[in-house]
N, C-alpha and C positions, 0 to 999 in steps of 0.2 A: 540432676541436669536434665535426664530424660524426662522427668515429670513435669519440669517447668516447660520444656518444648511442647509437650503434650497438652498442657494446659493452655498455653497460648495459641494452640492451634498451628504451630510452626513446627517443621521437622526437617531433617536433612533431606527427604525425599521431595519436600516442596521447595526447598531453598536451592536444590542443585540446578534446575533449570535456569533461574535467574543468574546463578554464579557463572554457569558455562556461557551464557549470552555476554555477561560482563567481561569475562575472560576474552571472549572472541573480539569484542571491541577494542580492548586494551591491546591484545596482539595485533590488531589491524593498524592501529596507529603506531604501536612500537616498532613495528617491521616496516613502516613508511609505505604501506600499501595504498594509503590514500593518495599518494603521489602518482601511483600507478594508474589508478582509476580516475583518468582525467582524459580531456580532449587533447591535451598536449601529447600525452602517450600515445593516444589513437593516431594522431597526425604523424608523429615521428615513426611508428611501426606499421603505417597502414598498408604499405605493399606486402609485408611480410603476413600480416593478418588476412588480407584479402586472398593471398596466395594459398594460405592454409585453408581458408573456408572453401576455395574452389577445389582443393585436392582432398577435402575430408567432408564431403557433402552430408554424409550421415552423422559423424563425430562432431562437427563444428556446432550444429544447432543444440546438440546435447550438452556440449561443454558450455555454450552460451547460457542456456537454461539453468544448467547447474550453478554456475557463478552468480547468475541473478538471484536464484533461490537463496543462496546463502547471504547475499547483500541485504535482501528483504527480511529473512528470517533473523538476522543478527542487528537488524535496524542500522546498518552502515550507511554513511552518506555516499551517494553516488547512484542512486535510482534513476534519476533523469539522464546521467551519462550513459548508464547501461541501456536505457530504452533509445536514445539517439543513435547509440552505437549499433544497436540490433538493426535499425533502419539502413545505417551506412554499410553494415557487413552483409545484410540478407535482403535488402530491399524493403520498401515501405510495408508492403502487405505481410509477407513472411516475418519480417523483423517484429512488426506489430504483433503478430500472432504469439510468437514466441515469448515476447515481454509480457503480454497478458497472461499466459499460461504460466509464466515462472513467477510473476508477482503475486498471482493467485495462489500459488502452491506455497510460496513463501510466507504470505500473510496469513495463510490457514495454519502453516505450521507454528507460527508465533502465536496466533490466536489459542490454538490448542495448549501450547506450553503455558501461556498466561492464565488461562482458564483452569488448568489442572493444577497449577503450582500455587498461585496467589489470588485467583480471582474469587473463590468462595471466602476465603479469609479476609480479604479487603471488604467485599460487600457487607459480611456480618458486622463488621467493625466501624463501617462508615455512617451507620446510623440511618434514621428514617428518611433523611434528605435525598441520599443516593437511592435508596430504596423506592422512594416515590419517583425519581429519575428514571430508575430501571423499569418500573411499571409503565410509565408513559413513552418509554423508549421501545419496549418490547410491543406495546399495543399498536404502535406504527412503525415497526421495525423496517418493513420494505422501504417505506418512504424516506425514513431517516438515513437508512444505510446508503440508498441511492444518491441522496444530496451530499453526503460526506464523500461519496466516492466520485461523483459527477464533477464536483468543483474543487479543485486542488488547493484550497486555502489553508488546510491544517496539514501538519506533517504527517508523511504517510504512515510512520511507526505509530503515531498517536492514534490515528484512525483504526490501526490494526489492533491496538491493546484495549482501547476503552470499550468496544462492545463485548470483549472477553469479560471484563470486570462487571459489566451490566447483566451478564447473563443470556446474551443474544444466542438463540439456536444456531447451531453450526450450518444447517441447510441454508437458512436465510443469509448468513454471513457469506457463505461461499458463493452463492448465485449473484447476491447484490454486488460482491466485489468483482467478479467475473465481468459481468456486464457494466458495472458502474464505472470501471477504470477504462473501458475500451475507447471511448471518444478522445480523451486527452491522451492515451497511450499512442493511438494511431497518428495524432497530431505531431507528437514527438518523433515518431518513426518516420513519418512522411519528411519531416524536417531533416532527420538523420540521413535519408536517402539522397539528399542534396548536398552533403557535406563535402563530396570530393571536390566540387567545383569551388566551394569556399576555401578549402585548403589550397587549391591550386592558385586561386587569387590572392591569398595572403590575409583574407578578412578574418577579423576578430569574431568570435563566437560568443553570442549573448542569448542566453535562454530565455531571459526575460521577454524578449521580443516573439518568441514561438507562441505564446498564448496572447495573441492580438486581440485588441478590444472586440473585434468581430467574432472571434473564437470563444472569448470568455462569455460574450452575450448568448451565444448558442448554447454552451453549458449551463449557464444559469437558467436559460429558457427550459431546457430538459430537466433541470433540478426543480423548477417551479410546477413543471407538469408532473413530477413524482410526488409533490406535496399536496396536490389536489384531493387525494384520498383523506389526507389529515384534515383539510379545510372542510371537506364535506361531512366528515364525522363530527366535527366542532360545531357546524351550523345545525346538524341534525340534532345533536345533544342540546343546543340552546332552544331549538323549537319544542323539544320535548320537556323541558323544564316547566314545572307547574308554577302558577302564579304570575306569569308574564303579562296577563290581561288584568 
């Protein structure tokens, strides 16, 4: 049995991190914690939470950041709720900063777990197609990572995992994540800072309206700017190809 595991490249040491993550997700839903991580819970207990934040100026941000890290590291649903809640509890600026820090730490933890447990194993067995994708991704790593982080079109957990399987350097991953998620995060945090009046008026919350067409256009514009180096390298390569004349 041990020999088979060794030959296949898998071992309990490699499999333990994914098993822990899966167990965390199962426990999250089994204990119905998904019902607690909601705007309904925030509205119901907002006075208690605001009072606790006011009384624990040091511990409250640490607790918020800790919970947010767990949500991201275990790929649990509720990242948007956590970001909006940060703006509601701490204000748009502080809440956004806490959310960016926590999301970056949580994403980095998941990245490291994926890379050290299954990343090399999957890359070797994926064949030349994924390996060619890896080469292209790493050659334009900064631009691609900024695009993936700036435009929230793909699930956050997927963007956390894919670079690990493609062998992206940790430094590029962390920096691109930190700065790439800032625009959308602060938009959601700003929205959260106005939740009090929405709760008082009884308005229904709709996160789909947070990223308005104007905001999405701005994010897409930033993403296009980050792709300019890729376009420049492509044009330069085309000009250097022999036989064009």
